[in-house]
N, C-alpha and C positions, 0 to 999 in steps of 0.2 A: 514186206514191212509196213511193223503193226503197230497204231497205238497201244500198250504196256496194261496203262489205268486208266482213268477216274472217269469220267464223262464223257469222254473222245474214245474210249477204248475200244477197240477194233476195225473202228477208221484204220483204211489202208491209204498209205502213203507211197508218195511220189519218189522212184529215186533216178539217180542217173548209174550209166551203166560206166566202172570204173570210179565208182566212187566210196569210199568204203563208211556208210553211215552207222554210226553205233548197232551194237546188236542186240535185238529186246533180251535178252537174259541179261545184256552189261546194262543196258536202262535200269532195267526189275532191279538186277544189286542197285545200283545208284542213287533211285527214288525210294527202296527199301531205308536204305544208310541216309536219308536228307531227313523223312521222316522225323528222325529224332534229331539231327545236326544243325539242319535247314532252322531259324527258328522266324525267319520273314521270308515270305513267300508276294510279296507284294510286286517287286519289281526283282525279271529274272532278265539277267545277260546270257545271249550263246555266242560267242567267240568263232570267230570260222564255224560258223556255222551251216554250210551245209546244204543239207536237203532240211535243215532247219528243225530235224527228228528231238532234241533237246527238247529246245524250247517250247514247242508244241506240247511233248509229254508233260513239261513243268502245265505251262496251260490248263490239258488235261484233269492235271491232278491240285489244279487250285491255285493255282499263281494269276496276280489282278493284269498282269500284262508282261511281253515277252521283247526283251530286241534282240534283231536278228542284224552281226556284220559279216557281210562275208562280200569280198571280192569280187566274185566271177558273176557278172550278167545273169548266164545260163539259172545259174544257182538261186539267183537273187530269183528268178522266173521260178523256178520250182520252190523254192519257198511260201512265195506268194499262194501258191495252188495245193498250198501244202495246208496252208492255212487256210485257205475257203474249203477243203476236204474239212477241217476239224468241225470246219463253225469260228472258227475265233480270229479270223478277217479282223475284226475291227478292235483287238487285243496285241494285234503284234503289229511289230514295225520295223520294217524293213532298212538298213545303214546300206549301201555299198560304198564301201568303202573296208582298206587295209587295218588290219587289229590296232596296229600301234597308234596308226592316226586318230579309230575312231576313243581307243582308252585316253590319247590326249584332251583328247575333248568334249566327252560327254559329261553334260553336266553336275548329271546327278551319282549316284553309289545305288549300287545294287546291293538283295537279299541274299540272288545263288546268283552267281558265273560260270557256265561250264567254254571249257575249252577243249575244241575235237582240231590240232590241228594234223596235216598230212605229220605221219609219222618220221617222213623225213627233214623236220625243219628243226635245227637246234633252238627249244623251244624257252633255253634257261632266260634268255635276256628279257622276252616279253614279260615270261613270268616277273620279273624282277623289275622292271616297267611297270608292269599293272599294282605287285603289291603294296609302289610309292607314289599309288594315283589316285584320283578322289571318287573312283569308280566304285574304291571296296571303304567300309566301315568298321566302325569292332565286331557288326555281327555278320558279316558276308560269308557267306559260302562259295568259296572257288571248286571247283572240280575239275583237276584235267585229266583227261584221256591220251595215256603215252604207248609208245611200245616199253616191252619189257627189256629192250636191249639199249632202253635211256634213258641213264636214274637220274631221277631228281631228289635234289635239296630235300633233306626232312622239315627246314627253314629257311623262310625267302623273309626277313625282317622280322615284326612282330608276329607272322602266322608260321603256321607249324603245322605238321601232317598230321592229321588224326587217325588218319585211314587208309591203307591203301588196298583195294579189291583185284585180285586178279581171276581172268579168263582168257586161257591160249596166251598168245603174244601182247594182249592187252592190258595196259595195267592201269586201274583207275589213282589215281591220290588223290584223297579229298584235303585241303585246307583250311585252318579257321586261325581265329586270329584269338593268339596264347592269351588264356584266366591266369590274370595274376592275385594271391589269391595274399589281403593283407594281414601282415600279425601287429594283433596288439596286446594288450597287455588287460587282463582281466581281472575287472575288482573285484568281491565280492564279499 
């Protein structure tokens, strides 16, 4: 598995046998979409980080910093190694905790949030909690990778699905806060 774009393009990342990291084709499609959808790349949050591929790809493509949330100690070690391989160890922070705890305890919001949970997990309760938390703001873009067999709603509160990318069994749903256009009287 290699970084597909940016300053660390081509750097090989370590993966663990039996873990399903986001494929290169899917990462390329995600980041191609984010070029037009995400106005704020300064801080990225990678939930269910696994190998850290999504957060590291964001760093390679210009993100200022990336926080990685992963419960497995073994996977945290792999993220740390992958940050070193890519040269981003000073711009990445690894948080070993459950995603639900991170959503409740992280003190700031992020420009882009990635979620790549195990496909068997029911992600809807986590997303409901996420979209009503302080880690999202009016400019946050949320990217959720899930199985085609797990349908997600088109809306979570004020956040709406603006794009769905499909590749094999993988669907990537991208959510942004709905833009409300105020209508007023025109004078002339």
